[in-house]
DSSP file (Angstrom, degrees, kcal/mol; ACC not computed):
  #  RESIDUE AA STRUCTURE BP1 BP2  ACC     N-H-->O    O-->H-N    N-H-->O    O-->H-N    TCO  KAPPA ALPHA  PHI   PSI    X-CA   Y-CA   Z-CA
    1    1 A M              0   0    0      0, 0.0     6,-0.0     0, 0.0     3,-0.0   0.000 360.0 360.0 360.0 141.4  102.4   90.3   65.6
    2    2 A K        +     0   0    0      1,-0.1     2,-0.3     2,-0.0     3,-0.0   0.795 360.0  28.6 -80.6 -28.4  104.0   88.2   62.9
    3    3 A N  S  > S-     0   0    0     34,-0.1     4,-1.3     1,-0.1     3,-0.5  -0.907  75.7-116.0-134.6 162.0  107.6   88.7   63.8
    4    4 A I  H  > S+     0   0    0     -2,-0.3     4,-2.6     1,-0.2     5,-0.2   0.808 112.8  63.6 -65.3 -29.4  109.7   89.4   66.9
    5    5 A G  H  > S+     0   0    0      1,-0.2     4,-2.3     2,-0.2    -1,-0.2   0.899 101.3  50.5 -60.7 -40.6  110.8   92.7   65.4
    6    6 A G  H  > S+     0   0    0     -3,-0.5     4,-2.1     2,-0.2    -1,-0.2   0.857 109.7  51.0 -64.9 -35.1  107.2   93.9   65.5
    7    7 A V  H  X S+     0   0    0     -4,-1.3     4,-2.4     2,-0.2    -2,-0.2   0.930 109.5  49.7 -66.3 -45.9  107.0   92.9   69.2
    8    8 A L  H  X S+     0   0    0     -4,-2.6     4,-2.6     1,-0.2    -2,-0.2   0.893 110.4  51.2 -60.7 -39.8  110.2   94.8   70.0
    9    9 A K  H  X S+     0   0    0     -4,-2.3     4,-2.8     2,-0.2     5,-0.2   0.929 109.5  49.7 -62.6 -44.9  108.8   97.8   68.2
   10   10 A A  H  X S+     0   0    0     -4,-2.1     4,-2.4     1,-0.2    -2,-0.2   0.903 112.7  46.7 -62.3 -41.6  105.5   97.6   70.3
   11   11 A I  H  X S+     0   0    0     -4,-2.4     4,-1.7     2,-0.2    -1,-0.2   0.928 112.5  50.4 -65.7 -44.4  107.5   97.3   73.5
   12   12 A R  H  <>S+     0   0    0     -4,-2.6     5,-2.4     1,-0.2     4,-0.4   0.924 113.1  45.4 -59.0 -46.3  109.7  100.2   72.6
   13   13 A I  H ><5S+     0   0    0     -4,-2.8     3,-1.3     1,-0.2    -1,-0.2   0.904 108.4  56.2 -66.4 -41.6  106.8  102.4   71.7
   14   14 A K  H 3<5S+     0   0    0     -4,-2.4    -1,-0.2     1,-0.3    -2,-0.2   0.849 109.3  47.7 -58.5 -33.5  104.9  101.5   74.8
   15   15 A R  T 3<5S-     0   0    0     -4,-1.7    -1,-0.3    -5,-0.1    -2,-0.2   0.527 115.1-118.4 -85.2  -6.4  107.9  102.7   76.9
   16   16 A G  T < 5 +     0   0    0     -3,-1.3     2,-0.3    -4,-0.4    -3,-0.2   0.767  64.6 143.5  77.1  25.2  108.1  105.9   74.9
   17   17 A W      < -     0   0    0     -5,-2.4    -1,-0.3    -6,-0.2     2,-0.2  -0.680  43.5-133.0 -98.9 151.8  111.6  105.2   73.5
   18   18 A G     >  -     0   0    0     -2,-0.3     4,-1.6     1,-0.1     5,-0.2  -0.532  29.7-106.6 -92.5 166.6  112.9  106.0   70.1
   19   19 A Q  H  > S+     0   0    0      1,-0.2     4,-2.8     2,-0.2     5,-0.2   0.865 120.5  59.4 -59.5 -35.5  114.9  103.7   67.9
   20   20 A R  H  > S+     0   0    0      1,-0.2     4,-2.4     2,-0.2    -1,-0.2   0.913 102.1  52.6 -61.0 -43.1  118.0  105.6   68.7
   21   21 A D  H  > S+     0   0    0      1,-0.2     4,-1.7     2,-0.2    -1,-0.2   0.936 114.2  41.6 -58.5 -48.2  117.6  104.9   72.5
   22   22 A V  H  X S+     0   0    0     -4,-1.6     4,-2.4     1,-0.2     5,-0.2   0.919 113.2  52.8 -67.5 -44.2  117.3  101.2   71.9
   23   23 A A  H  X>S+     0   0    0     -4,-2.8     5,-2.5     1,-0.2     4,-1.1   0.888 108.2  51.7 -60.0 -40.1  120.1  101.1   69.3
   24   24 A M  H  <5S+     0   0    0     -4,-2.4    -1,-0.2    -5,-0.2    -2,-0.2   0.916 110.7  47.2 -64.3 -42.9  122.5  102.8   71.6
   25   25 A F  H  <5S+     0   0    0     -4,-1.7    -2,-0.2     1,-0.2    -1,-0.2   0.917 115.5  44.2 -64.7 -42.4  121.8  100.4   74.4
   26   26 A I  H  <5S-     0   0    0     -4,-2.4    -1,-0.2    -5,-0.1    -2,-0.2   0.627 111.9-125.2 -77.8 -13.2  122.2   97.3   72.2
   27   27 A N  T  <5 +     0   0    0     -4,-1.1     2,-0.3     1,-0.3    -3,-0.2   0.918  69.0 115.8  68.2  46.3  125.3   99.0   70.6
   28   28 A I  S   <S-     0   0    0     -5,-2.5    -1,-0.3    -6,-0.1    -2,-0.1  -0.886  70.4 -88.9-133.3 168.2  124.2   98.9   67.0
   29   29 A S     >  -     0   0    0     -2,-0.3     4,-2.3     1,-0.1     5,-0.2  -0.330  35.0-114.8 -73.9 160.1  123.4  101.6   64.5
   30   30 A I  H  > S+     0   0    0      1,-0.2     4,-2.8     2,-0.2     5,-0.2   0.919 117.4  51.3 -62.2 -44.2  119.9  103.0   64.1
   31   31 A P  H  > S+     0   0    0      0, 0.0     4,-2.0     0, 0.0    -1,-0.2   0.895 109.1  51.5 -60.7 -37.3  119.5  101.5   60.6
   32   32 A A  H  > S+     0   0    0      2,-0.2     4,-1.2     1,-0.2    -2,-0.2   0.914 111.8  46.5 -64.9 -40.7  120.6   98.1   61.9
   33   33 A Y  H  X S+     0   0    0     -4,-2.3     4,-2.3     1,-0.2     3,-0.4   0.912 108.6  55.5 -66.4 -40.6  118.0   98.3   64.7
   34   34 A S  H  X S+     0   0    0     -4,-2.8     4,-2.1     1,-0.2     6,-0.2   0.882 104.2  54.4 -58.1 -38.6  115.4   99.4   62.2
   35   35 A K  H  X>S+     0   0    0     -4,-2.0     6,-1.8     2,-0.2     5,-1.5   0.828 106.4  52.2 -66.1 -31.3  116.1   96.3   60.1
   36   36 A I  H ><5S+     0   0    0     -4,-1.2     3,-0.9    -3,-0.4    -2,-0.2   0.944 109.9  48.4 -67.2 -47.1  115.4   94.2   63.2
   37   37 A E  H 3<5S+     0   0    0     -4,-2.3    -2,-0.2     1,-0.2    -1,-0.2   0.865 113.6  46.4 -61.6 -36.7  112.1   95.9   63.8
   38   38 A T  H 3<5S-     0   0    0     -4,-2.1    -1,-0.2    -5,-0.2    -2,-0.2   0.542 113.6-115.9 -86.3  -5.5  111.0   95.4   60.2
   39   39 A G  T <<5S+     0   0    0     -3,-0.9    -3,-0.2    -4,-0.6    -4,-0.1   0.551  83.2 119.1  85.8   7.0  112.1   91.8   60.1
   40   40 A V  S   <S+     0   0    0     -5,-1.5     2,-0.5    -6,-0.2    -4,-0.2   0.892  73.1  50.7 -69.7 -39.2  114.7   92.4   57.4
   41   41 A T  S    S-     0   0    0     -6,-1.8    -2,-0.2    -9,-0.1     2,-0.1  -0.875  84.1-136.0-103.5 127.5  117.4   91.1   59.8
   42   42 A D        -     0   0    0     -2,-0.5     2,-0.4     1,-0.0    -2,-0.0  -0.473  21.9-136.7 -74.4 153.1  117.0   87.9   61.7
   43   43 A M        -     0   0    0     -2,-0.1     2,-0.2    -7,-0.1   -39,-0.0  -0.891   6.9-143.5-117.2 143.0  117.9   87.9   65.3
   44   44 A N     >  -     0   0    0     -2,-0.4     4,-2.1     1,-0.1     3,-0.2  -0.504  32.7-102.2 -96.3 172.5  119.9   85.4   67.3
   45   45 A L  H  > S+     0   0    0      1,-0.2     4,-2.4     2,-0.2     5,-0.2   0.877 118.8  54.8 -63.7 -40.5  119.3   84.4   70.9
   46   46 A S  H  > S+     0   0    0      1,-0.2     4,-1.3     2,-0.2    -1,-0.2   0.882 109.3  48.3 -64.2 -36.1  122.1   86.5   72.4
   47   47 A R  H  > S+     0   0    0      2,-0.2     4,-1.7     1,-0.2    -1,-0.2   0.910 110.5  51.2 -68.0 -41.3  120.7   89.6   70.7
   48   48 A L  H  X S+     0   0    0     -4,-2.1     4,-2.2     1,-0.2    -2,-0.2   0.874 106.0  55.6 -63.5 -35.9  117.2   88.8   72.0
   49   49 A E  H  X S+     0   0    0     -4,-2.4     4,-2.3     2,-0.2    -1,-0.2   0.848 103.2  55.9 -64.4 -33.6  118.7   88.4   75.5
   50   50 A Q  H  X S+     0   0    0     -4,-1.3     4,-2.5     2,-0.2    -1,-0.2   0.911 108.1  47.8 -63.0 -41.7  120.1   91.9   75.2
   51   51 A F  H  X S+     0   0    0     -4,-1.7     4,-3.0     2,-0.2    -2,-0.2   0.898 108.8  53.9 -65.2 -40.1  116.6   93.2   74.5
   52   52 A A  H  X>S+     0   0    0     -4,-2.2     5,-2.2     1,-0.2     4,-0.8   0.920 110.4  47.2 -60.4 -43.0  115.2   91.2   77.5
   53   53 A D  H ><5S+     0   0    0     -4,-2.3     3,-0.5     3,-0.2    -2,-0.2   0.935 113.3  48.3 -62.4 -46.2  117.8   92.9   79.7
   54   54 A L  H 3<5S+     0   0    0     -4,-2.5    -2,-0.2     1,-0.2    -1,-0.2   0.929 118.4  38.6 -59.6 -47.3  117.0   96.4   78.2
   55   55 A F  H 3<5S-     0   0    0     -4,-3.0    -1,-0.2    -5,-0.1    -2,-0.2   0.504 105.3-127.6 -84.0  -4.2  113.2   95.9   78.6
   56   56 A E  T <<5 +     0   0    0     -4,-0.8     2,-0.3    -3,-0.5    -3,-0.2   0.941  68.5 124.1  53.4  50.9  113.6   94.1   82.0
   57   57 A M      < -     0   0    0     -5,-2.2    -1,-0.2    -6,-0.2     2,-0.1  -0.925  64.4-110.7-134.0 156.7  111.5   91.3   80.7
   58   58 A S     >  -     0   0    0     -2,-0.3     4,-2.1     1,-0.1     5,-0.2  -0.453  33.8-110.9 -79.9 163.8  111.9   87.6   80.4
   59   59 A L  H  > S+     0   0    0      1,-0.2     4,-2.7     2,-0.2     5,-0.2   0.886 120.9  53.8 -61.4 -37.9  112.3   86.0   76.9
   60   60 A V  H  > S+     0   0    0      1,-0.2     4,-2.2     2,-0.2    -1,-0.2   0.906 106.9  50.9 -63.3 -41.7  108.9   84.4   77.4
   61   61 A E  H  4 S+     0   0    0      2,-0.2     4,-0.4     1,-0.2    -1,-0.2   0.893 111.6  47.9 -63.8 -39.0  107.3   87.8   78.2
   62   62 A I  H >< S+     0   0    0     -4,-2.1     3,-1.3     2,-0.2    -2,-0.2   0.957 112.5  47.3 -65.7 -49.2  108.8   89.3   75.1
   63   63 A V  H 3< S+     0   0    0     -4,-2.7    -2,-0.2     1,-0.3    -1,-0.2   0.862 119.4  40.4 -61.5 -35.6  107.6   86.5   72.8
   64   64 A N  T >< S+     0   0    0     -4,-2.2     3,-2.1    -5,-0.2    -1,-0.3   0.349  83.3 137.7 -95.5   6.4  104.1   86.6   74.3
   65   65 A F  T <  S+     0   0    0     -3,-1.3     3,-0.1    -4,-0.4    -3,-0.1  -0.283  74.2  12.0 -57.4 129.3  103.9   90.4   74.5
   66   66 A G  T 3  S+     0   0    0      1,-0.3     2,-0.6     2,-0.1    -1,-0.3   0.364  88.2 131.5  87.1  -5.8  100.5   91.6   73.4
   67   67 A K    X   -     0   0    0     -3,-2.1     3,-1.4     1,-0.2     4,-0.5  -0.723  51.3-146.9 -83.4 122.2   98.8   88.2   73.4
   68   68 A A  T 3  S+     0   0    0     -2,-0.6     3,-0.4     1,-0.3    -1,-0.2   0.843  92.1  45.8 -60.4 -39.8   95.6   88.6   75.3
   69   69 A D  T >>>S+     0   0    0      1,-0.2     4,-0.6     2,-0.1     5,-0.6   0.446  90.1  88.2 -88.1   2.4   95.4   85.1   76.9
   70   70 A Y  I <>>S+     0   0    0     -3,-1.4     4,-0.7     1,-0.2     5,-0.6   0.921  78.6  58.4 -66.2 -44.3   99.0   85.0   78.0
   71   71 A H  I 345S+     0   0    0     -4,-0.5    -1,-0.2    -3,-0.4    -2,-0.1   0.534 113.4  26.8 -75.6  -7.7   98.7   86.6   81.4
   72   72 A G  I <>5S+     0   0    0     -3,-0.6     4,-1.9    -4,-0.1     5,-0.2   0.765 122.0  37.2-110.8 -64.2   96.2   84.3   83.1
   73   73 A K  I  X5S+     0   0    0     -4,-0.6     4,-2.2     1,-0.2     5,-0.2   0.904 118.8  47.0 -60.8 -47.8   96.3   80.8   81.9
   74   74 A N  I  X<S+     0   0    0     -4,-0.7     4,-2.9    -5,-0.6    -1,-0.2   0.861 108.4  55.3 -68.1 -35.6  100.0   80.6   81.3
   75   75 A D  H  ><S+     0   0    0     -5,-0.6     4,-2.2     2,-0.2    -1,-0.2   0.922 110.2  46.3 -62.6 -42.7  100.9   82.0   84.6
   76   76 A E  H  X S+     0   0    0     -4,-1.9     4,-2.2     2,-0.2    -2,-0.2   0.909 113.0  49.7 -64.3 -42.2   98.8   79.4   86.4
   77   77 A E  H  X S+     0   0    0     -4,-2.2     4,-2.5     1,-0.2    -2,-0.2   0.905 110.3  50.5 -63.7 -41.7  100.4   76.7   84.2
   78   78 A L  H  X S+     0   0    0     -4,-2.9     4,-2.6     2,-0.2    -1,-0.2   0.898 108.6  52.3 -63.2 -40.1  103.8   77.9   85.0
   79   79 A D  H  X S+     0   0    0     -4,-2.2     4,-2.1     2,-0.2    -2,-0.2   0.918 110.4  48.2 -60.8 -43.4  103.1   77.9   88.7
   80   80 A N  H  X S+     0   0    0     -4,-2.2     4,-2.2     2,-0.2    -2,-0.2   0.916 112.7  47.9 -63.6 -43.2  101.9   74.3   88.4
   81   81 A L  H  X S+     0   0    0     -4,-2.5     4,-2.5     1,-0.2    -2,-0.2   0.887 110.4  51.9 -66.2 -38.2  105.0   73.3   86.5
   82   82 A N  H  X S+     0   0    0     -4,-2.6     4,-2.3     2,-0.2    -1,-0.2   0.887 109.0  50.7 -64.7 -37.9  107.3   75.0   89.0
   83   83 A A  H  X S+     0   0    0     -4,-2.1     4,-2.0     2,-0.2    -2,-0.2   0.912 111.6  47.7 -64.9 -42.3  105.6   73.2   91.8
   84   84 A K  H  X S+     0   0    0     -4,-2.2     4,-2.6     2,-0.2    -2,-0.2   0.911 111.5  50.9 -63.2 -41.9  106.1   69.9   90.0
   85   85 A L  H  X S+     0   0    0     -4,-2.5     4,-2.6     1,-0.2    -2,-0.2   0.903 108.6  51.2 -62.9 -41.9  109.7   70.8   89.4
   86   86 A K  H  X S+     0   0    0     -4,-2.3     4,-1.9     2,-0.2    -1,-0.2   0.902 111.0  48.8 -62.0 -41.4  110.3   71.6   93.0
   87   87 A K  H  X S+     0   0    0     -4,-2.0     4,-2.0     2,-0.2    -2,-0.2   0.921 112.2  47.9 -64.4 -44.7  108.8   68.2   94.0
   88   88 A L  H  X S+     0   0    0     -4,-2.6     4,-2.4     1,-0.2    -2,-0.2   0.876 108.8  54.5 -65.6 -37.2  111.0   66.4   91.5
   89   89 A D  H  X S+     0   0    0     -4,-2.6     4,-2.4     1,-0.2    -1,-0.2   0.912 107.5  50.4 -60.9 -41.9  114.1   68.3   92.7
   90   90 A A  H  X S+     0   0    0     -4,-1.9     4,-2.2     1,-0.2    -2,-0.2   0.895 109.9  50.6 -63.5 -39.7  113.4   67.2   96.3
   91   91 A E  H  X S+     0   0    0     -4,-2.0     4,-2.4     2,-0.2    -2,-0.2   0.900 109.8  50.0 -64.5 -40.7  113.1   63.6   95.0
   92   92 A V  H  X S+     0   0    0     -4,-2.4     4,-2.6     2,-0.2    -2,-0.2   0.924 110.3  50.0 -63.7 -44.3  116.4   63.8   93.2
   93   93 A I  H  X S+     0   0    0     -4,-2.4     4,-2.2     1,-0.2    -2,-0.2   0.908 110.8  49.9 -61.1 -42.0  118.1   65.2   96.3
   94   94 A D  H  X S+     0   0    0     -4,-2.2     4,-2.2     2,-0.2    -1,-0.2   0.912 111.4  48.4 -63.4 -42.6  116.6   62.4   98.4
   95   95 A L  H  X S+     0   0    0     -4,-2.4     4,-2.3     2,-0.2    -2,-0.2   0.884 110.0  52.0 -65.6 -38.0  117.9   59.8   95.9
   96   96 A Q  H  X S+     0   0    0     -4,-2.6     4,-2.1     2,-0.2    -1,-0.2   0.912 109.0  50.6 -63.2 -41.4  121.3   61.4   95.9
   97   97 A R  H  X S+     0   0    0     -4,-2.2     4,-2.0     1,-0.2    -2,-0.2   0.911 110.5  49.3 -61.3 -43.3  121.4   61.2   99.7
   98   98 A K  H  X S+     0   0    0     -4,-2.2     4,-2.5     1,-0.2    -1,-0.2   0.878 108.7  53.1 -64.8 -38.2  120.4   57.5   99.5
   99   99 A M  H  X S+     0   0    0     -4,-2.3     4,-2.8     2,-0.2    -1,-0.2   0.907 108.0  50.6 -63.1 -41.6  123.2   56.8   96.9
  100  100 A I  H  X S+     0   0    0     -4,-2.1     4,-2.2     2,-0.2    -2,-0.2   0.914 110.5  49.3 -63.1 -42.5  125.8   58.4   99.2
  101  101 A I  H  X S+     0   0    0     -4,-2.0     4,-2.3     2,-0.2    -2,-0.2   0.930 112.5  47.6 -61.9 -45.8  124.6   56.2  102.1
  102  102 A L  H  X S+     0   0    0     -4,-2.5     4,-2.7     1,-0.2    -2,-0.2   0.908 110.9  50.9 -63.1 -42.3  124.8   53.1   99.9
  103  103 A L  H  X S+     0   0    0     -4,-2.8     4,-2.5     1,-0.2    -1,-0.2   0.888 110.0  50.4 -63.3 -38.0  128.2   54.0   98.6
  104  104 A D  H  X S+     0   0    0     -4,-2.2     4,-2.6     2,-0.2    -1,-0.2   0.915 111.0  49.0 -63.5 -42.5  129.4   54.5  102.2
  105  105 A E  H  X S+     0   0    0     -4,-2.3     4,-2.5     2,-0.2    -2,-0.2   0.915 112.3  47.9 -64.1 -42.5  128.0   51.1  103.2
  106  106 A I  H  X S+     0   0    0     -4,-2.7     4,-2.1     2,-0.2    -2,-0.2   0.916 112.4  49.6 -63.0 -43.1  129.7   49.4  100.2
  107  107 A S  H  X S+     0   0    0     -4,-2.5     4,-1.0     1,-0.2    -2,-0.2   0.908 112.7  46.7 -63.5 -42.4  133.0   51.2  101.0
  108  108 A Q  H  X S+     0   0    0     -4,-2.6     4,-0.5     1,-0.2     3,-0.3   0.878 111.4  51.6 -67.0 -38.1  132.8   50.1  104.7
  109  109 A H  H >< S+     0   0    0     -4,-2.5     3,-0.8     1,-0.2    -1,-0.2   0.860 106.6  54.5 -67.6 -35.7  131.9   46.5  103.7
  110  110 A G  H 3< S+     0   0    0     -4,-2.1    -1,-0.2     1,-0.2    -2,-0.2   0.749 101.8  58.7 -70.0 -24.2  134.9   46.4  101.3
  111  111 A K  H 3<        0   0    0     -4,-1.0    -1,-0.2    -3,-0.3    -2,-0.2   0.653 360.0 360.0 -78.8 -15.5  137.2   47.3  104.1
  112  112 A K    <<        0   0    0     -3,-0.8    -1,-0.2    -4,-0.5    -2,-0.1   0.481 360.0 360.0 -79.8 360.0  136.2   44.4  106.3
């Protein structure tokens, strides 16, 4: 799909919802919502987050909705990146602990 509006339309239709249902949740008029679906109106991030809440999807899932290769390869890649992030977080925590110890030693040395 060429625009995010088309993606939102596809998700809405897949769920069996009408434009009115979505417009009411987002608190906009039906014509305003229709303009989003057709790409007439550009959307900001906060509006897209409202759609993510409504559809109970992440922003990444919405953007990649309907792309055939999204669900296998990217999930594995995300798992690998999350594992790396967890490892780096542990390293940061360890370095912070070491900094606190060094600062305590410096503070104790200064008192002598």
